[in-house]
N, C-alpha and C positions, 0 to 999 in steps of 0.2 A: 805496432810500429817497430820494426826491427831497425837496428842501427842507432847511432847516437842522435838524439833529438836536437834540433837547432837551438842555439842559445836564445834565451828569452829576450823579448824586446825591451828596450830601455825606457819603459814607462816609469814615470816618477813614483818612487816608493812613498813619498809623503803626500798628504792631501792638501797641497798648496793651492790657494785660490787661483783660478785662471782669470787674470784681471790686468787692466792697465792701471798705472799709478794714480790717475785723476780722471774726473768726469765720468760719463757713462762707461760702464765696464763692458769690454768685449768678452763674450763667452763663446767658447767653441763647443759645439754640440754634436754628438754622434747620433744621427737619425737614420731611419731605415731607407737608405738609398743604395741600390746595387752598385758594386764597384765599376761595372761597365756602363752605368747610366751617364757618366761624365758630370753628374751633379756635384759629386765630391763626397769624400768619406766623412769629413767634419765640416759643418756649416757654422758661420759666425753670426751671432746675434748680440743684442745689448741687454743689459739689466742694470738697475740702479744700485745693486749691491754685488759685491764679488761672490761667486758661487764656488764652493769646493768641488774639485773633480769628483765625479761619482754622484753628484746631485741629480735626481730625476726631475725632469721639467716637461712642459708642453711648449711646442714652438710652431709657428705658422710656416707652411711650405706650400706655395701656390695658394690654392683655395682650401687646402686642408689644414688641419691641426694635428701634429704628430707628437708622440711621446719620444723623448730623447734623453741623453745623459750627458751632463757637462764633462768635458774631456780635456786633459792637459795637452797642450800643443805648443811646447817650448820653441819649436822651429817654424811656427806658422808664419807665412809671408805677410808683409805689411799690407794693409788695405790700400787700394788705389785712391788717390784724392777724389773727393766728391762722392764717394760711395756712402749711401745711407743704409744702415743695417736695421732690420726689423727687430722689435723687442721680443724677449721671451714672454710667452703668453701667461704661463703659470709655473710656479715653483712648488713642487710637492715636498715642502720642507718638513712635513711631519715624518717623512720617511728618512731614516738615517742614510747618509750617502753610501753608495756601494764602495767597498774599501779598495785599497790599492792592489791587493792580491787578485781580487776579481777583475779589476781593470787590466792587469797584466795577462790574466788568462784570456780575456776577450781579445786583447791586442795580439797575443800570440796566435790564437785561433784564426783571426782575420788574416794575418800575414801568411801563415802556413797554408791555409786552405784557399787562399786567393779570393777572399771576400772583403767587403768593406767592414769597418768596425761597427757601423750602424746595423748591418745585416746580422752580425753575431749578437749585438745588443737586443735586436728585435726577437731573435730566436730564444735568447736567454730569459727574457722577462715575461711574466705571465700575461696572457691577453687581457684579463680583466683589469690589470693595472692601467691599461691604456684608456679605459672608459671611466675611471673614477676621478672625481674632482678632489682637490686637496682636502676639503671638508669631509667628504665621504671616506677618504683614506684615513684621516685622523681619527674618525669614529672607530674604524676597524682596529687601528693600532691601540687605541685606548682600551678597547675590549680585551686586547691580548695582554694588558699589563697586570691582570689578576695573577697573583702568585700561584704557582703550581704546588700542590700538596701531595706528597706520596701517601697513598691510601693504605698500603700494607708493605710488608717486607718483600724484597725482590725474590722472584722464583729462584730456588737453589739451582746452581749450574750442575749439569750432568758431570759425573765423575769422568775425567778424561782418560783415554787410553794412553799407553806408553808412547805411541806414535804422536798423539795429539799433544802430550806434555812436551815432548822434544821439539816439535814444530813451534809451539807457543813460546818456548824459551828462546829459540833462535830468532823469532820475530821480535821479541823484546830486546834482544842483545845486539841486533845488527840493523843497519839503516835500510836495507832493501834496495830496490823493490824486490818482492818475492813472487816466485811462481809456485803456488801450492799445487803440486801434481799428486792428486789423490784419486784412487779408484772410486767408482760409483759406490756410495754407501760407506765410505771410509770416515765420514764425520767431519767434512770440511766446514759445514755450517757451524758446528760447535767451536771450531777454531776461530771463525769470524766473530762469533759472540764473545768469546774469551778475549780476543784482541781488542774489540771495541770496548768491552767492560774495563780493561786495564787502562785504556786511554781516557775514558770518562772519569774513572776514579782518581787518576793522577792529576787531572786539571778540571776544576769546576766549570770552566768556559769551553772545554773541548767539545768538538763535534765530529761526527763520523758520517761518511758518505758510502752507501752500499748500492752498487749497481747490479741490476739483473737484465737479461736481454729482452724479455717479453713480459707484457702485462699479466699474462696468465700465471706467471711464477711469483707475482708480487703478493697476492693474498696470504699464501701459506708461509712465506718467509717473513712477511710483515707480522703475522700472528706470533711467530716465534720471538721476534724482537720485542714485540709489545709485552708478551708474557714475562720476558726477562727484565725489561727496563722501565716500563710504565709504572709498576708499583714503586720503584725506587726514585724515579725522576719526574713523575707526573704525567697526566693524560696527553699533553702536547709534546712529550719528549721524543716520540717516534712519529714521523709523518712520511707520507708517500708522495711521489711526484711522477705522474705518467699521464698519457693522453686520455685514459679512461675516466679521469676525474672531470667533474663539471668545472667551468671557469671559476666559480666561486670557491670550490674546494681547492683548486690548484692555487689560487691567490692566497687563501688562508694558510696553506701548507708552506708556500714560498715565503710569506711574511714571517711565519714561525721560524723558518731556517735563517732568514736574513737578520732577525732581531736576536737570534741566539736562543730563543725559547725552545726550539726543537734541537735536541742533542744528536739525533740520528735521522738522516734523510735516506730513505730507501726508494729507489725508482729506476726507471728505464733510462735510455741514453740522455734524455733531456735534463735529467737531474745533475749531470756532470757540470752544467753551466749555472747551477743554483748559487745564490750568494750564501757562503758559509764562512763567516769571519773567524770561527774557531776551529777550522779543519785540522784534525790531528791524525786521522786514519781513513784510508780509502780502500774499499773492497770491490773488486770486479768479479762477480760470480759468473761461471761459464764464459770465461774471457775469450774463448775461441769463437763465440757465436757471431756470425756476420750481421746479426741485428744491431750490434753496437755501432755499425756504420750508417749514418743518416744518408738516405738515397734521394731525398728531395730537398730543395732549398739549399741552405748552407751545408755542404756535404762533409761533415766532420766525423771522426771516429771517437766515440765516447771513451773507449778503452785507452786510446793513445792520449787523449786530453787528460784522462784521469792520471796517467803516469806523469805527464808534464806538470799537472797541477799539484800532485803530491810532492814531487821533487821541489817545485818552487816554494811550497808552503812548509817544507821540512816534515811532511806527514809520512807515516808508514803507508805503503801501497802493497796490497796483496791481490794478486791475480790467481783465481782458482779454476781448475778444470781437471776432469779425468782424461780429456783429450785436448791438450793445449794446442793453440795455433802454432803452425810451424815457425812463424816469425818469433813468437815468444820462446819456443823450444831452442831455436837457433841463438837467440839473445842469451839464454842460459849457457849455451856452449861457448859463447864469446865472453862470458864473465860479466855481462851487463846486468843480468838478473841473478838472484840467488834461488836455486831450485830447492824446494822442500818436498820430500816424498812421503806419501802415506799410502802404501800399497795394499794394506789389509782393511777388510771391512770390519765395522764395529761388531762386537759380540761374536767374533769368529764366523760371521756369516760367509757362506761360500759364494764365489762368483758364478754366474750361470754357465752351464755347459752349452756350447754352441754347436748346433746340428745344422749341417748344410744339406739341403734337398736338391738333387740334380734334376732340374726340370727337363733336361734332354731325355731323361728316362721316364718321363710322365707323358700322358696324352696331351696333345697341343691345347685342348680345351680346359686343361686343369687350372682351377683357381686356387684350390686348397688341396695339397697332397693328402692322400688317405692317412698317412702316418701322422701328419700334423693335426688333422681333424680328430684322430683318435686321442692324441695327447691333450687337445683342448677338452674333449669329452670327459676324459678321466679327471681333469681338474674341476670341471663343473660338478661332477658327481661327488668330489671330495670337499666342495665348498670353497674352492680356490678361484682366483681370477686370472684371466688371460688378456693380453693386449695384442691386437692385430694392427700393424702399422702399414699405412699406404699414404705417401705424401702427395695425394691427388684427391681433391674433394669433388663432389658431384657424383652422378651415376656413371657417366661415361664421358671420356674426353671429346668425343665427336660422334655425330650421326652420319651415316654413309648410305648411299644408294648403289646397290650392286649392278643395276641396269645401266645407268648413265654416268656413274662416278661422282655425282653431286656429294658435297660434304658441307657440314654446317659451319662454314667459314663466317667469321665476323666481317660485316661490310666495312668496318672502320679500322680494323687492325689486321696485321699479318698473323692471325691466330684463329683457332677454331672457337666456336661458341660451345660451351660445355653443356651437356644434357643433364638437367636437374629433374629427376623423375617425380619427386614429391610435389613440386610446384608446377610440373608439366611445362617447363620453360627451358629455352636455350639461353645461356648467359655467358657473356665474355668476361673473363676474369682480369682483363687488362683495362677496358674502358667502361665496364659495367653495362654495356648495351645488352638488352634482352628482348626476346620475342617468344610467342607461344610456339610449342612444338608443332610442326606441320603434320597434318593427317596423312599426307602422301608426299612424295618427292616434288619439290617446287619446280623442277626442270622437266621431268618426264611423266609425273603422275603415278609412279610406282608406289603402291601402298605399303610395301615391305621394306621400310627403312631400317637399317641395322644400327645398333649401338656398338661402337668399337671401343675396346679397352675397358678398364675398370676404374671406378672411383670409390671413395669410402661408402657412399650411399649404396652402391651395388654390392659391396662386400658385406655390409650389414644385412641386406636382403638375402644374400646367398647363405650366410651363416644362420640366419633365422630359419631358413628352409631346411638346411642340412642338420641342424641341431634341434629341430622341432620336437623330437621324441626324447630328448635328453632331459633328465630331471635333476634338480638340486637335492641336497640331503634332506630338505624339508618337504620333498615331494612336489614342489612347484616347478613349472617349466623354466628352462634357462632364459635369462634376460640379456638381450644383446643391445648395447647402447652405442651411440656414435658421438664423437666429439671432434668438431672441426670448426672452421670459421662460420659455417652456415648454421650450426646448432648453438653457437654461443654469442650471437649478435645482440640479443636482448639484455636489458639490465638484470643482473643477478643470475642469468642462465649458467654462466661458467661456474659460479660458486655452488649453484644447485646441483649441477652435474658432478662436480668434484665431491660434494657431500654424499651423493648416492654411491659413488665408487668407494669412498671411505667406509660407509656403513654396511657395505656388502650387498646392496640392492642390485648391483650390476655384476654379471658373471663374465661376460666378454665385452671388452671395450674396443671398438674400431675407431682409429683416429689418425690424424696427420701428425706432423712433427711437433705440434703444440703439446701433445701428451707424452712425448718421448724423452723429455728432459726435465730434471728438477723436481718432479713429483715423487712423493713418498707414499706409495700404495702398499699397505701392510699385507694384504691378501694376494698380491700379484706374484705369481710363481712362473708364468710363461709369457714370453714375448715372441711374436712372429712378424718378420718382414717378408711380405709376400711377393713383391716385385721391385727390388732395389736396383736392378741392373742398368736402368736407363742412365744413371749418373756416370757409369763407366764409359758411356759413349759421348759424353759432353765434350765440347771444344774448350771449356773453361778449365785451365790447369788446376784450379782449386777444387774441382768436383770430387776427385778421389778423397781428398782431405775431409771435405764436408760429409761425404757418404760414410766414411769410417767413423767420424765423430757422431753422426746421427745414429748409426747402428750400435755403437758402443754405449752411447747415452741411453738408447732404448733398452738395450740389454740390462742396463743398470736399474731398470724399474722392477726387475724380477728378483725375488728372494732377499729383499732388504731387511726383513724382520727375522732374525735368526731364531728367536723363540717360537714364532709361528711355524717356521719351516721344520723345526724339531718336533713340534706338536703334531704336525701333519705327516711327518715322515716323508717329506717331499724334497725334490731337488729342483733348483731353479734352472730354467732352460731358455735358450734363445734359438729360434728356428729361422733359417734364412732360405728362401726359395730362389734359386739362381740357375741360370744357364751356364755359368762359369765358376763352378765350385773350386777349381784349381787356381783361380786368380789370387795373386799375392795379397791383395787387400783382405779377401775372405780368410785366407790362411792365417794372416796376422791376427785377424779378429777372433778366429777360433782359439787362438792361444792367448788372447787378451794382451797382445804384444804391441802396445803403442810405441815404445822406443824403437822396435825393429821397423815398424811401419814408417815412423818419422825419419829414421836413418835412410831408408830406401827412397822416400819422397824427396828428401833434401839432396841426395846424390843426383837424382833425376833433374831437379830444378837447377842445381849448380851446373850440370852439363848443358842444360838448355838455356842458361842465362835468364832464369826467372827469379822473382822475389822469393826469399829475402836477400838474394845476391845482387840484385839490381833494384832500382827504384823507379816507380812509374807514375804517370799522370795521364788522364784521358781528356781530350778536348771533344766535347759533344756539340753537335749542331742539329737543330730541328728546323725543318722547312716544309712547305707544301709539296715539294718534289724532292726526290732523292738527289737529282742532279744539282739543285740549288744548295742542298745541305752539303754535298761534297765539294762544290765549287768554293764555298767559304773556307773549308778546311784546306783545300789545295792552296788557296791564296795565303792563308795563314802560315802554311809551311814554307811558302816562297819567301814571305817576309822574314821568317826566322833565319834564313841563310845569311843575312847581313849582320847577325849578332855575334860578337866575340864569345859570348856565353854559350854558344852552340857547340863549342869544342867538347868532344866526348859525349854529347847528347845525340841520341838517335831518334829520328821522327819516322814512324811507320806510315805507309800510305793510308789515306782515308778508306774506310769500308763501312757498309751498312751495319747497324746493330743486329744482333741475332733476332731480336724482335724489331723488325725494320720499321713497321708502321703501327702507331698507336693513336687512336682517336683522330684518324685522318691526317696525322702529322708524320712525315718521313723523318727518320733519325739516322744520323751517321756519326762516326767517331774516328778519332785519330790518336794512336798511342804514342806517348813520349816516354823514352827510357834513358836513364842516366846511371853511371856507375856508383854515384854517391848521392845521399840526400841533399847535401849542400850544393852539388852541381845542378841537381834538378831544380832546387829552389832559386838558385841564381839565374838560371835560364828562364824560369816562369816569370820572375819579377821583371826581367828585361823584356820579355815577350809581351807581357800584358798590355802595355800602351799600344803596341802595334796591332794587337787583336782588336782594340777599340776602333782603330782606323780602318781595318779590313771590314769590320761590321758595318761601318758607314757606307762602304762601297757595295755591300751585299744586302740590300734591303729585303730580299726575299726570305732571309733567315728569320724565323720566328723568335728563336732564342738560342743562346749558346752558353756553355759553362765549362769550367775546368774542374775535374774531379781528381784530387790528389790522393794517392794510395788507393786506387779503385779496387773494389772487391768483386765486381762483376764485369767481365770483359765480353 
């Protein structure tokens, strides 16, 4: 989030009871009701005792019973005469109230992202908490009261490099927030560990929050934190929070954080909303990653909330990346963040040499250039590993009939169904609809249907064929593995595949972006991106930034172990097959020149009036027809013309989304742009009530939403 964040909401800092002076006490409860539902963000109930703000309760709403949180409402309107309130159904008083800092975070997130307080509360609390009675919850909390005992001395920290020492000293001496700009393999994780250790040793109640963009990065980072801190602080000192946990596990870890038993919470974006009463340090690893933006439900940015939360709590905030987001890079230029540089790899390991293969000089049918295949072959023969990157799973993106032009389009989406050869099915990656592969063209009966394009499944098959005679040093044939969302769906599959890579059982790994970042593969000496050019054609202005980050992060998987590289006498390499080797992006990548790339991109964005020089929001509308979806947006834009807050704000005409239809629902969007964050927020708050009115007049609209700071246009 570039630019100054809005000032925090004036939520009460104290846990004063929400009560009337006598008689039954009126309690205001934040429940899960959408802001546009017109039910209200806070609902009023009665209870025979005053309840502190932050108390978790169950309340009736219609025929349902919902979990909610008692909320301070100092400016609540008086109840009309004769109104009878329903009583609170149950108070989960065994659970300590959620503290004022957590309430301020939720209130800010609700206001900034145009949601109700109850929606953010619903997102933040673990689902299993909604199902427990007070008695059941009390049992779980009693089980957690057993004292934690350190079983051994903490693992000795690694000797820091001069760069790491300098960075850690600056973090200790200055308030931040910090942007840790370190090359891949520079030892950023060790800086995180050291900074967390300092905070925990200085305060026995201190807690740390460590955010990672994806679940698959959690296990290895969690293992490092556990080795460092569990022996010193006990088995519950380090917990994880992510969607891959069972509901019971997620509740257990959330309770450990809420009660202070967990000193370190490591997780994906959901963890930013965890209750952490002792928060002293926040780490956002790979801060540039778009996965930190929630794209369903309450659309918040975990990175930006982490920054706000750290500032509100007086905690250190460290954003780390080898390819920082342009918003964060610009914030450093403006003096809002302090940039800390770590350009050198640990143990003097060399950055990979980048080789550009000009596909214009190769036959059109080329999948792997001969020089690339030779480089992979040499590494297999030396006992080294290679990574082949293609960010497209399946065997082929589409099946096509050359006689009549039929394509394997999804009947429910404006997308193709992808050919998955292993299971002999066509599958839509947007709505999950699938069907068996037809034996012949469904339109003309032609039996020769062609698979167009390449996916990871096809690359694995092609490599297995072309490397079938290549032997490892032990005389065994080369082993080609694939890692993508299709091969890691089952419980434990991801960990099993990672273990095989680490123990050397895999010679060539074919994978999507999930293997391109964060992993530390000791034997990996070559990385190849075989078809990255598509991102250069994208209409999304962030596509070049994301491609550069993906390729540089992927390159960083090669040559990370300096001792292994010296032992092998090998050089780390990154191969890129492209039709545009002269493109400025590839030229910057060849020189590992992120600052130069960022400078060029920021100049282009400033000239074009793009973020971080302007601030944006999207209004999305879904309906059965595109016409209905756009009519709602046109009416909303018309209503906005009467608002004084519109001054300086530009509303673009409605357009269909790039993926126009998903699951038989047509989708349209309208971009809102303002010169400042405050101007955008002022306009959105004034516009929100009018949007509710417009929605009442356009019943054909299935749903609508506001996406503040959108990451996908």
